Structure formats: structure tokens, C-alpha cells
C-alpha positions in Angstrom: 0.0 -0.1 0.0 1.5 3.1 -1.1 0.9 6.4 1.2 -0.9 9.3 0.0 0.8 12.4 -0.3 1.8 14.4 3.0 1.2 18.1 3.4 2.2 20.6 6.1 -0.7 22.6 7.7 -0.1 25.7 9.2 -2.2 26.9 12.3 -2.5 30.4 13.0 -3.3 30.1 16.8 -0.4 27.8 17.8 1.8 28.0 14.7 1.8 24.2 14.7 2.7 22.8 11.2 0.7 19.4 11.3 1.7 16.7 9.1 -1.3 15.3 7.5 -2.3 13.0 4.5 -3.3 14.7 1.6 -5.1 13.0 -1.8 -3.9 15.1 -4.5 -4.7 15.0 -8.2 -3.2 11.6 -8.7 -3.5 10.0 -5.4 -7.3 9.2 -4.5 -8.8 6.1 -2.8 -6.8 3.2 -2.4 -3.2 2.4 -3.8 -1.6 -0.7 -5.0 1.6 -1.1 -6.9 1.6 -2.9 -10.4 4.7 -4.2 -12.0 5.0 -2.8 -15.6 8.3 -4.2 -16.8 11.8 -3.1 -17.1 13.3 -0.1 -18.9 16.8 -1.5 -19.0 18.1 -4.8 -20.5 20.9 -4.7 -17.8 18.4 -5.3 -15.3 18.2 -9.0 -13.7 15.3 -11.1 -15.0 13.8 -11.4 -11.9 14.1 -8.0 -9.8 12.7 -8.0 -6.5 9.2 -6.5 -6.1 8.3 -4.0 -3.1 7.5 -5.5 0.4 4.4 -5.3 2.3 5.4 -1.9 3.6 6.6 -0.6 0.4 5.9 3.3 0.0 4.7 3.6 3.6 7.8 6.2 4.0 9.5 8.8 2.4 13.0 10.4 2.6 13.7 13.9 1.6 17.1 15.1 0.4 19.4 16.6 2.9 17.0 16.0 5.7 18.8 15.3 9.0 16.0 14.2 11.1 16.0 10.6 12.5 14.3 8.3 10.0 14.3 5.0 11.9 11.1 3.9 10.3 12.5 4.6 6.9 15.5 2.6 7.8 13.6 -0.4 9.0 11.6 -0.8 5.9 14.1 0.6 3.4 14.4 -2.7 1.6 10.7 -3.1 1.2 10.4 0.3 -0.7 10.8 4.0 0.8 9.8 6.8 -1.5 12.7 9.2 -2.9 11.7 12.3 -4.8 14.1 13.0 -7.8 14.4 16.2 -9.7 15.7 16.3 -13.2 19.7 17.1 -13.7 20.1 16.6 -9.9 22.8 14.4 -8.3 22.1 12.1 -5.1 23.8 9.9 -2.9 22.4 7.4 -0.3 24.5 6.0 2.5 24.0 3.8 5.6 26.4 2.0 8.0 28.0 -1.1 6.4 26.9 -4.5 7.4 28.0 -8.0 7.0 28.9 -9.8 3.7 28.7 -8.4 0.3 27.5 -5.0 -0.7 23.9 -5.3 -1.7 22.6 -3.5 -4.9 20.3 -0.7 -4.8 17.1 -0.8 -7.1 15.1 2.1 -7.8 11.7 1.6 -9.2 10.2 4.8 -11.0 6.7 5.3 -9.6 4.1 6.2 -12.3 0.7 7.7 -10.9 -2.1 6.1 -13.0 -5.7 6.7 -11.4 -5.9 5.6 -8.1 -2.8 3.3 -8.7 1.0 3.4 -8.6 2.4 1.6 -11.6 6.1 1.3 -11.1 9.2 0.2 -13.4 12.8 -0.4 -13.1 14.7 2.9 -13.5 18.2 2.2 -12.3 20.1 -0.6 -10.6 23.2 0.9 -8.6 26.1 -1.0 -7.3 27.2 0.1 -3.7 30.7 1.2 -2.7 32.4 1.2 0.7 33.4 4.6 1.7 34.6 5.4 5.5 32.6 2.6 7.1 29.6 3.0 5.0 27.9 1.9 2.2 27.2 4.3 -0.6 25.0 4.7 -3.7 25.6 7.4 -6.0 23.0 8.2 -8.8 21.6 10.8 -11.0 18.2 12.0 -12.1 18.4 11.4 -16.0 14.8 12.6 -16.9 13.0 15.8 -17.9 10.6 16.2 -14.9 10.3 15.7 -11.3 9.5 12.0 -10.4 9.5 9.6 -7.3 11.5 6.6 -6.9 10.9 3.3 -4.8 14.0 1.8 -3.2 14.5 -2.0 -2.9 17.9 -3.5 -1.7 19.1 -6.5 -3.3 21.9 -9.1 -2.4 22.6 -12.3 -4.2 19.0 -12.3 -5.5 17.2 -11.8 -2.3 16.0 -8.9 -0.2 18.5 -7.3 2.0 16.3 -7.2 5.3 19.2 -6.3 7.8 17.9 -3.1 9.6 19.9 -0.1 8.5 21.6 2.6 10.8 22.6 5.9 9.9 20.7 6.3 6.8 21.0 9.5 4.9 19.7 10.9 1.6 21.7 13.6 0.2 20.9 15.7 -2.9 22.6 18.6 -4.8 22.1 20.4 -8.3 23.4 23.5 -10.3 20.4 25.4 -10.3 20.5 29.3 -9.5 20.6 30.5 -5.7 18.1 33.2 -7.0 14.2 32.7 -6.7 11.4 34.9 -7.5 7.8 34.6 -6.3 4.2 34.7 -7.9 1.7 35.9 -5.5 -1.5 34.8 -6.8 -4.6 36.9 -5.9 -7.3 34.1 -6.0 -11.0 35.0 -6.0 -12.2 38.2 -4.3 -9.5 40.0 -2.4 -10.6 40.9 1.2 -7.2 42.4 2.7 -5.6 41.7 6.0 -6.1 43.6 9.1 -3.9 46.5 8.4 -5.8 47.1 5.1 -3.0 46.5 2.7 -3.6 46.5 -0.9 -2.4 43.7 -2.9 0.8 45.9 -4.0 1.5 46.9 -0.6 1.2 43.2 0.6 3.6 42.2 -2.1 6.3 44.6 -1.4 5.9 43.6 2.4 6.2 39.9 1.4 9.3 40.5 -0.9 11.1 42.6 2.3 10.3 39.7 4.6 11.6 37.1 2.2 14.9 39.1 1.5 15.6 39.6 5.2 14.9 35.8 6.1 16.5 34.2 3.2 19.3 36.6 2.2 21.6 35.4 5.0 21.2 31.7 3.8 22.7 32.8 0.5 19.3 32.9 -1.4 18.5 36.0 -3.5 14.8 36.6 -3.8 14.7 38.7 -7.0 10.9 40.0 -7.2 7.2 39.2 -6.3 5.2 39.2 -9.4 1.7 40.0 -8.8 -1.0 37.8 -10.4 -4.5 37.6 -10.4 -5.9 34.1 -10.8 -9.3 35.5 -12.5 -7.0 36.4 -15.6 -5.4 33.1 -15.9 -5.9 31.7 -19.3 -6.4 27.9 -18.1 -7.8 28.2 -14.6 -9.3 32.0 -14.5 -13.0 30.8 -14.5 -12.6 28.9 -11.2 -11.7 32.0 -9.5 -14.2 35.0 -10.1 -13.0 38.4 -8.5 -16.5 38.6 -6.8 -16.3 35.3 -4.7 -13.9 34.9 -1.7 -11.9 31.4 -1.9 -12.4 29.4 1.2 -10.3 26.1 0.9 -9.9 22.9 2.4 -6.5 21.9 1.1 -4.2 22.1 -1.9 -6.6 21.0 -4.5 -5.7 20.5 -8.1 -7.1 23.8 -9.1 -4.3 25.6 -7.2 -1.9 23.3 -8.4 -2.5 24.3 -12.0 -2.3 28.1 -11.5 1.1 28.4 -12.7 0.8 26.1 -15.8 0.8 28.1 -19.2 2.7 31.1 -17.9 5.6 32.6 -19.9 9.2 32.9 -18.5 10.2 34.2 -16.1 6.6 33.8 -14.3 6.8 30.1 -14.9 10.2 29.6 -13.1 8.9 31.1 -9.7 7.5 29.7 -6.6 3.2 30.1 -6.5 2.1 31.9 -3.3 -1.3 31.4 -3.9 -3.4 34.0 -1.4 -7.0 32.9 -0.5 -9.5 34.4 1.8 -9.5 31.6 4.3 -9.3 27.8 5.2 -12.1 25.8 6.1 -10.0 24.1 9.1 -10.4 26.3 11.9 -7.4 28.4 12.9 -5.3 27.6 9.6 -3.7 30.2 8.0 -1.3 28.5 5.5 -0.7 25.2 3.8 2.5 23.7 1.9 3.9 20.4 1.1 7.2 19.1 3.0 9.9 19.6 0.1 7.5 20.5 -2.7 7.4 19.0 -6.1 8.6 21.5 -8.3 9.0 25.7 -9.0 6.9 25.3 -12.3 3.5 24.7 -10.9 1.7 21.3 -10.8 0.8 18.9 -8.5 1.9 19.8 -4.9 4.1 22.7 -6.4 2.3 25.9 -4.6 2.0 27.3 -1.0 -1.3 28.7 0.2 -1.6 31.8 2.3 -4.9 33.4 3.6 -5.8 36.7 4.8 -8.2 35.4 7.4 -8.7 32.7 9.6 -11.7 30.7 10.8 -13.2 30.2 14.1 -16.4 28.6 15.5 -16.9 26.2 12.5 -16.8 28.7 9.9 -19.5 31.1 11.6 -16.7 33.9 11.9 -13.6 34.9 10.1 -11.0 37.3 11.5 -8.4 39.3 9.4 -4.8 38.7 10.5 -1.9 41.1 10.4 0.2 41.2 7.5 3.5 40.6 9.8 1.7 37.3 10.7 1.2 36.5 7.0 5.0 37.3 6.1 6.1 35.1 8.9 3.7 32.4 7.8 5.0 32.6 4.2 8.5 32.4 5.4 7.8 29.4 7.6 5.8 27.5 4.8 8.4 28.2 2.3 10.9 26.8 4.8 9.0 23.7 4.8 8.5 23.7 0.8 12.5 23.4 0.8 12.9 20.7 3.1 13.0 22.3 6.6 11.3 20.4 9.4 10.4 22.1 12.8 13.3 22.8 15.2 11.2 21.0 17.7 8.8 18.0 16.6 5.6 17.8 18.0 3.4 15.0 18.9 1.1 15.6 15.9 4.1 15.9 13.5 5.0 12.3 14.8 1.1 10.8 14.7 0.9 12.1 11.0 4.3 10.8 9.7 4.1 7.5 11.8 7.6 7.7 12.9 8.1 8.7 16.7 11.9 8.4 16.5 12.6 12.2 15.9 12.3 14.8 18.6 14.2 17.6 16.7 15.2 18.3 13.2 18.8 16.9 13.6 20.4 20.2 12.4 23.5 21.0 14.9 23.0 24.6 15.3 19.2 24.9 15.9 18.2 24.5 19.7 15.3 22.5 20.5 12.9 22.3 23.5 12.8 19.1 25.5 9.4 17.9 26.5 7.6 20.0 23.8 5.8 16.9 22.4 4.0 16.2 25.8 2.4 19.9 25.9 -1.0 20.3 27.1 -3.0 22.9 25.6 -1.9 24.9 22.8 -3.5 28.4 23.4 -2.9 31.1 25.5 1.0 30.3 25.9 3.0 32.8 28.1 6.1 34.3 26.5 9.1 35.9 28.5 12.0 37.5 26.3 13.0 35.0 23.7 12.3 31.9 25.9 9.0 30.2 25.6 7.4 29.1 29.1 5.2 26.0 28.9 3.0 23.9 31.0 3.3 20.3 30.9 1.6 17.1 32.4 1.8 16.4 35.9 5.3 15.4 37.0 7.1 17.3 34.3 8.9 20.7 34.9 8.4 23.6 32.7 10.7 24.0 30.0 12.0 27.1 28.4 12.3 27.1 24.4 15.3 28.5 23.2 14.1 28.0 19.7 11.1 30.2 20.0 12.8 32.8 17.6 13.7 30.5 14.8 11.5 30.7 11.7 10.8 27.1 12.0 9.6 26.8 15.7 6.3 25.1 15.6 4.3 27.4 17.6 3.5 31.1 17.4 4.8 33.4 20.2 5.4 37.1 20.5 8.9 36.9 20.2 10.3 38.6 16.8 11.2 36.0 14.3 14.9 35.7 14.0 17.1 34.3 11.2 17.7 31.1 9.9 20.7 29.3 11.3 23.9 28.5 9.2 22.9 24.8 9.3 19.3 25.6 8.2 20.8 27.7 5.7 22.9 25.2 4.0 19.8 22.9 3.6 17.7 25.5 2.1 20.5 26.6 -0.4 21.4 23.1 -1.3 17.6 22.0 -1.8 16.9 25.3 -3.9 19.9 24.0 -6.2 18.0 20.8 -6.8 14.7 22.6 -8.2 15.0 23.6 -11.8 14.2 27.4 -12.1 
């Protein structure tokens, strides 16, 4: 069974980004894996098929968080994203015996099923006590691979340790944004016009991403109602209230001319159906050229009391939301992993992002309640279940902290910046 896509959800009240399952354009209903043949004559005649847990877990390039579940089921099939022209390396601590081969199946979505076919068979090499596999993405668009480990004609079932998936590319460190005014524009609390909001977003991105070596060139203001393919879905007279990233949002960037087609799409709507939600983005997005799971959604209002009331939010909160969500789009996790994150990903091994220079808040996963959290200086005091002491959160000012505070958002750390820059180099733009 292949898991549906996973999507980051941003909540205004507590700034918690909750990893939830999302059925996208190609991912609806039950999933199955069907073998449709091999692409290369060099592949063994009887390649090993995915196991019972094939597709249940994903790895993302340059992600330093623990991945115990992915390591456990790697030989049965873990999903890896691949971008055209990028180079990748996968490694883990060497085991006993001969080095297994890494088979990469290429996943092909077809209706409610995944088809798969052999894409590459890679021989490993021993490097500094680890087995390492180097490979490239030789195709014209973003795809997903499924991993299989084969040793002497059998599946290599030995549990892996220190599993890491690295990726790098040669694409530019410059990026631009498309800000889509989608449906009727209802301004944030400060009454900013779309043009004023675009300027604030550009300034906020330059402040946050500049120190990471990423240059945000411009924000192109776009109106969804004028889009030549999808405009009829977004009349200017109706405010848009969304549930998640739907195919109609994914298609907004399609058909745009350069340079708009090579910018990250920020889709601005009125609000979300989910109470408190303010923004939405995938963890490690698909692409910067529109398409499925290739957008970041933002709203000017948050809902409460079951859609009975919407409240405008300040532009500064919207900018912080956009910076935070785009961090997820380029592969950053929370500095401190919450219990909701663990529940949604199905992996309880990670408590923090694994980045050496980002502090984290011990015990945060056991927090009772997420509202009215007192803040003192840059440290966030919280209440925990009986028997746990009150902790202070030194990561409260980091852009990827999972809860809102009245602390002014600080900069990304050097470690976070390195991941952002490396992952941006993977995305064609």
C-alpha cells in the first residue's frame, strides 16, 4: 500500500505545522503497486518486488532528522523524490557480507494506482565504514523513486543505521515569487492593498532568506481570474475558502511565460475551512514550475467557530507564515518536533530536526494545550503534564519553531541555510 501525499498544515493560533495525509490530483482512494516491466536490458530477469510496507515512508534530500522507520523498511520500498539534472547519494552504516545493490523503481501514478518500473540498478561502494550509492536523475521532470535492496538475488533485510539521503544540483540561488490574488481580495487587518502586501512579502523574504545565500529577486503580482487556463474557477466577486491544496490551485502556474513559470507560486485566498489554519504547503515541494503539490497557500483570514466567523490577521503574521511555509517547501522541519508531527508521519523516533546549530525544546511533544502560551523574552515557558517541569524553549525565535509567540522572528541558522541553499539548487528554475 503506497501512502498518499503528505502536506504541511499551518495553524495560526499555535503556529503548529501538522503533517497530514493529503489526496492530491493523482492520489485518490486505495493505492496499489503494479509491475509494468523493466526499462533497461541490464536489469536482472527477476527483480525483487516491493514488500508489504513498500511506500509507507519517504526520505527527503538533505533531511537530517531521524528516520528510523524509513531505515527499518528501506529494503521493502521507501519513496525518494528526484528532480531532473540533480545528483544524489544514499548511504548507511555497512553491514556484514557483500554490498547489496540498490534498485530504484520509478513510480508512475495512474488513476488510483501506482505503476512502477525499473529505472536504475546501482552498485554500492564502501566509503569510510558506510555503504554508499551514487546516482543521477536522468529525466525531464520531477518523479518519485521506490527503493529496493538486493543481495545475491534476495532482499537485504538487515536493519539499517545512520541512513542518509543527500542531493545537490546546479540551479541558481536566485528565486522569484508569484503572488496569486485568488478570488475576491479581502485585505488583512492592516488594510494593505495587493501591491503593498507584495512589497512586504518581498522585504520579509529578503530579510529571512538573504543570510542563507538565497536571493529573492522579485514578487510578481498575479490575478487568478485572468489566468488563461484556470481563470473561470476564481471570479473576483467570490472569496475563496479552501480545504487543502486542490488540483485547481496546483494548475495556476501552468501556461505562464518565462520568467513567471520559474517562480514559486504563493496562492493567496480568503481563508481555510479548518479552524485556525492560515497557510499550507508540502514538505519538500514537487517543483517551482507549478503542477501537483507545487504551491504554497496563504490566507488573509482565519476561521473560528466552525466557519461561522472569520478574523483578519495582520500582514506581519502573513509574512511570517509565508517564510515558515516556504522553509518547509525547501525541506526544513520544525526545530522541535511536536506530537502531531509524529502521529502524522508514523515515525516517533525524531524529537528535533537533527541540525546541529538549531536548539530545541525538550518535552514540547507532551505539551497540554496549545492556546494562551505565556512568553518571556526570547524563551517560551510552557505547562506540561503532571510530573514534568516547565521547560524554556530556546528555539522560540527560529522561523521553523512550531508554535506562535510574541517573540520577533529571527534568522535561519547556518545549518538551516545550508539545507535551504542545497535544496533550492535541486529545483529547476
